[in-house]
PABA-698837 format. One record per residue (C-alpha): residue number from 0; residue in one letter; chain; x, y, z. Coordinates in steps of 0.02 Angstrom, whole numbers, plus 50000, padded with zeros to 5 digits. Example, Ala and Ser with C-alpha at 12.3 -4.5 7.8 and 13.67 -1.06 7.14 Angstrom:
<pos = 0, code = A, unit = A, px = 50615, py = 49775, pz = 50390>
<pos = 1, code = S, unit = A, px = 50684, py = 49947, pz = 50357>
END
This chain:
<pos = 0, code = M, unit = A, px = 50304, py = 52395, pz = 49694>
<pos = 1, code = T, unit = A, px = 50453, py = 52347, pz = 49587>
<pos = 2, code = V, unit = A, px = 50625, py = 52415, pz = 49628>
<pos = 3, code = C, unit = A, px = 50755, py = 52411, pz = 49492>
<pos = 4, code = R, unit = A, px = 50926, py = 52350, pz = 49548>
<pos = 5, code = G, unit = A, px = 51067, py = 52270, pz = 49454>
<pos = 6, code = C, unit = A, px = 51113, py = 52347, pz = 49286>
<pos = 7, code = C, unit = A, px = 51150, py = 52522, pz = 49352>
<pos = 8, code = C, unit = A, px = 51007, py = 52563, pz = 49470>
<pos = 9, code = G, unit = A, px = 51064, py = 52523, pz = 49644>
<pos = 10, code = T, unit = A, px = 51249, py = 52522, pz = 49605>
<pos = 11, code = E, unit = A, px = 51384, py = 52612, pz = 49703>
<pos = 12, code = R, unit = A, px = 51473, py = 52645, pz = 49537>
<pos = 13, code = K, unit = A, px = 51331, py = 52751, pz = 49468>
<pos = 14, code = H, unit = A, px = 51269, py = 52826, pz = 49632>
<pos = 15, code = P, unit = A, px = 51412, py = 52829, pz = 49758>
<pos = 16, code = G, unit = A, px = 51361, py = 52868, pz = 49936>
<pos = 17, code = V, unit = A, px = 51181, py = 52806, pz = 49916>
<pos = 18, code = D, unit = A, px = 51132, py = 52665, pz = 50033>
<pos = 19, code = H, unit = A, px = 51047, py = 52556, pz = 49902>
<pos = 20, code = T, unit = A, px = 51023, py = 52407, pz = 50016>
<pos = 21, code = G, unit = A, px = 50953, py = 52522, pz = 50151>
<pos = 22, code = Q, unit = A, px = 50830, py = 52595, pz = 50024>
<pos = 23, code = V, unit = A, px = 50756, py = 52425, pz = 49985>
<pos = 24, code = A, unit = A, px = 50748, py = 52382, pz = 50171>
<pos = 25, code = A, unit = A, px = 50661, py = 52549, pz = 50207>
<pos = 26, code = L, unit = A, px = 50534, py = 52517, pz = 50068>
<pos = 27, code = V, unit = A, px = 50497, py = 52341, pz = 50131>
<pos = 28, code = A, unit = A, px = 50482, py = 52395, pz = 50312>
<pos = 29, code = G, unit = A, px = 50384, py = 52552, pz = 50271>
<pos = 30, code = V, unit = A, px = 50260, py = 52473, pz = 50152>
<pos = 31, code = G, unit = A, px = 50229, py = 52330, pz = 50273>
<pos = 32, code = D, unit = A, px = 50062, py = 52246, pz = 50240>
<pos = 33, code = A, unit = A, px = 50005, py = 52384, pz = 50121>
<pos = 34, code = G, unit = A, px = 50093, py = 52301, pz = 49974>
<pos = 35, code = R, unit = A, px = 50238, py = 52197, pz = 49913>
<pos = 36, code = V, unit = A, px = 50411, py = 52254, pz = 49864>
<pos = 37, code = R, unit = A, px = 50493, py = 52156, pz = 49725>
<pos = 38, code = V, unit = A, px = 50672, py = 52182, pz = 49665>
<pos = 39, code = T, unit = A, px = 50712, py = 52157, pz = 49482>
<pos = 40, code = D, unit = A, px = 50876, py = 52161, pz = 49388>
<pos = 41, code = C, unit = A, px = 50838, py = 52294, pz = 49255>
<pos = 42, code = L, unit = A, px = 50686, py = 52391, pz = 49197>
<pos = 43, code = D, unit = A, px = 50779, py = 52466, pz = 49047>
<pos = 44, code = A, unit = A, px = 50763, py = 52647, pz = 49103>
<pos = 45, code = C, unit = A, px = 50944, py = 52665, pz = 49159>
<pos = 46, code = E, unit = A, px = 50955, py = 52850, pz = 49118>
<pos = 47, code = R, unit = A, px = 50827, py = 52880, pz = 49257>
<pos = 48, code = S, unit = A, px = 50900, py = 52772, pz = 49395>
<pos = 49, code = N, unit = A, px = 50854, py = 52729, pz = 49529>
<pos = 50, code = V, unit = A, px = 50687, py = 52675, pz = 49457>
<pos = 51, code = V, unit = A, px = 50538, py = 52618, pz = 49561>
<pos = 52, code = V, unit = A, px = 50371, py = 52563, pz = 49486>
<pos = 53, code = V, unit = A, px = 50220, py = 52582, pz = 49600>
<pos = 54, code = G, unit = A, px = 50073, py = 52473, pz = 49552>
<pos = 55, code = P, unit = A, px = 49897, py = 52524, pz = 49598>
<pos = 56, code = S, unit = A, px = 49807, py = 52445, pz = 49744>
<pos = 57, code = P, unit = A, px = 49644, py = 52350, pz = 49710>
<pos = 58, code = A, unit = A, px = 49549, py = 52513, pz = 49741>
<pos = 59, code = G, unit = A, px = 49667, py = 52604, pz = 49622>
<pos = 60, code = R, unit = A, px = 49640, py = 52472, pz = 49487>
<pos = 61, code = R, unit = A, px = 49452, py = 52491, pz = 49505>
<pos = 62, code = A, unit = A, px = 49478, py = 52678, pz = 49478>
<pos = 63, code = G, unit = A, px = 49571, py = 52639, pz = 49316>
<pos = 64, code = A, unit = A, px = 49749, py = 52673, pz = 49377>
<pos = 65, code = R, unit = A, px = 49902, py = 52600, pz = 49293>
<pos = 66, code = P, unit = A, px = 50074, py = 52573, pz = 49368>
<pos = 67, code = T, unit = A, px = 50170, py = 52734, pz = 49398>
<pos = 68, code = W, unit = A, px = 50354, py = 52742, pz = 49355>
<pos = 69, code = L, unit = A, px = 50466, py = 52849, pz = 49466>
<pos = 70, code = A, unit = A, px = 50640, py = 52910, pz = 49422>
<pos = 71, code = N, unit = A, px = 50784, py = 52966, pz = 49531>
<pos = 72, code = V, unit = A, px = 50728, py = 52880, pz = 49691>
<pos = 73, code = L, unit = A, px = 50895, py = 52914, pz = 49774>
<pos = 74, code = H, unit = A, px = 50863, py = 53003, pz = 49939>
<pos = 75, code = P, unit = A, px = 50784, py = 52947, pz = 50103>
<pos = 76, code = E, unit = A, px = 50653, py = 53085, pz = 50085>
<pos = 77, code = T, unit = A, px = 50600, py = 53017, pz = 49915>
<pos = 78, code = V, unit = A, px = 50592, py = 52840, pz = 49983>
<pos = 79, code = A, unit = A, px = 50483, py = 52903, pz = 50127>
<pos = 80, code = E, unit = A, px = 50365, py = 52987, pz = 50003>
<pos = 81, code = V, unit = A, px = 50350, py = 52825, pz = 49904>
<pos = 82, code = V, unit = A, px = 50307, py = 52732, pz = 50064>
<pos = 83, code = D, unit = A, px = 50179, py = 52864, pz = 50115>
<pos = 84, code = W, unit = A, px = 50097, py = 52855, pz = 49944>
<pos = 85, code = V, unit = A, px = 50086, py = 52665, pz = 49944>
<pos = 86, code = R, unit = A, px = 50018, py = 52663, pz = 50122>
<pos = 87, code = G, unit = A, px = 49889, py = 52793, pz = 50069>
<pos = 88, code = G, unit = A, px = 49827, py = 52684, pz = 49925>
<pos = 89, code = G, unit = A, px = 49947, py = 52733, pz = 49785>
<pos = 90, code = P, unit = A, px = 49902, py = 52769, pz = 49603>
<pos = 91, code = G, unit = A, px = 49717, py = 52797, pz = 49573>
<pos = 92, code = V, unit = A, px = 49680, py = 52828, pz = 49756>
<pos = 93, code = G, unit = A, px = 49789, py = 52979, pz = 49792>
<pos = 94, code = D, unit = A, px = 49912, py = 53096, pz = 49710>
<pos = 95, code = P, unit = A, px = 50098, py = 53071, pz = 49742>
<pos = 96, code = P, unit = A, px = 50146, py = 53166, pz = 49901>
<pos = 97, code = G, unit = A, px = 50274, py = 53305, pz = 49917>
<pos = 98, code = L, unit = A, px = 50391, py = 53321, pz = 49770>
<pos = 99, code = L, unit = A, px = 50365, py = 53141, pz = 49713>
<pos = 100, code = D, unit = A, px = 50259, py = 53200, pz = 49565>
<pos = 101, code = L, unit = A, px = 50421, py = 53272, pz = 49492>
<pos = 102, code = C, unit = A, px = 50489, py = 53094, pz = 49484>
<pos = 103, code = V, unit = A, px = 50346, py = 53024, pz = 49378>
<pos = 104, code = F, unit = A, px = 50392, py = 52978, pz = 49199>
<pos = 105, code = T, unit = A, px = 50324, py = 52877, pz = 49054>
<pos = 106, code = P, unit = A, px = 50441, py = 52734, pz = 49008>
<pos = 107, code = S, unit = A, px = 50471, py = 52671, pz = 48833>
<pos = 108, code = R, unit = A, px = 50357, py = 52537, pz = 48763>
<pos = 109, code = R, unit = A, px = 50502, py = 52413, pz = 48772>
<pos = 110, code = A, unit = A, px = 50528, py = 52450, pz = 48958>
<pos = 111, code = R, unit = A, px = 50341, py = 52428, pz = 48992>
<pos = 112, code = M, unit = A, px = 50343, py = 52262, pz = 48898>
<pos = 113, code = E, unit = A, px = 50493, py = 52200, pz = 48997>
<pos = 114, code = A, unit = A, px = 50406, py = 52248, pz = 49160>
<pos = 115, code = G, unit = A, px = 50253, py = 52146, pz = 49107>
<pos = 116, code = E, unit = A, px = 50138, py = 52297, pz = 49090>
<pos = 117, code = I, unit = A, px = 50091, py = 52266, pz = 48908>
END
């Protein structure tokens, strides 16, 4: 999983009142040994902040899954749904839980290139 922080995702200026540091800590603690959480400076999808990219597990890759980009990961409930999905196998293994499917978006080609997807 890659969590965008820096440019505008994860900033108090853009999202006052959101515990950005606590979100990353909750993702790391929640995902545990089911995956890795990596923080990056900017994924070039600022209009959709906070952005989280969930990569498929080995089983998901075998099923043909690609990384899934999520927009507006701002609330503890959304963070919990991301954790549940990753712990359940993530893209290619299961559908996003709860309302998380409403956060899925397709990033620009440039954003995918910068994230190392293409």
